[in-house]
Wavefront OBJ file of the C-alpha trace (Angstrom):
o trace
v 101.476 90.960 131.571
v 101.454 91.801 128.256
v 100.463 94.937 129.138
v 103.265 95.719 131.957
v 105.406 94.380 129.209
v 104.379 96.801 126.740
v 104.971 99.870 129.063
v 108.696 98.770 130.026
v 109.181 97.951 126.269
v 108.205 102.111 125.109
v 110.077 102.977 127.595
v 112.693 100.956 125.895
v 112.429 102.299 122.578
v 114.058 105.094 122.007
v 117.605 103.646 123.747
v 117.224 100.921 121.330
v 116.891 103.119 118.378
v 120.302 104.817 119.704
v 121.022 101.287 119.774
v 121.983 102.407 123.591
v 120.957 99.224 125.394
v 122.378 95.994 127.043
v 122.531 92.488 124.927
v 119.714 91.262 127.457
v 117.791 94.051 127.083
v 117.808 94.036 123.457
v 116.881 90.422 123.166
v 113.997 91.649 125.663
v 112.608 94.221 123.695
v 112.853 91.987 120.239
v 111.334 88.962 122.100
v 108.554 91.495 123.118
v 108.226 92.947 119.710
v 108.044 89.598 117.719
v 104.738 89.467 119.267
v 104.020 91.866 119.808
v 101.868 94.503 116.768
v 101.232 97.124 118.733
v 104.930 97.625 120.011
v 106.275 97.001 116.860
v 104.575 99.718 114.785
v 105.769 102.281 117.689
v 109.058 101.227 117.024
v 108.683 101.675 113.817
v 108.092 104.916 114.081
v 110.689 105.783 115.762
v 112.974 104.187 113.396
v 111.588 106.681 111.025
v 111.862 109.244 112.571
v 115.348 108.925 113.981
v 115.962 108.430 110.076
v 114.518 111.468 109.199
v 115.980 113.510 111.824
v 119.255 112.132 111.225
v 119.292 113.414 107.222
v 121.425 116.795 106.799
v 120.281 119.448 104.774
l 1 2 3 4 5 6 7 8 9 10 11 12 13 14 15 16 17 18 19 20 21 22 23 24 25 26 27 28 29 30 31 32 33 34 35 36 37 38 39 40 41 42 43 44 45 46 47 48 49 50 51 52 53 54 55 56 57
């Protein structure tokens, strides 16, 4: 079951990072990330990548 959840969360992470997600889905992602180290690391990576891409030079 967790593998399927991981696939779903991985698909949702890009919109989660952009905050383009419903409250219910956001809660689902956050609940999953609390218990899944791999998905939490993916989220951290995407968050860092987004911050780097948003910097202006």
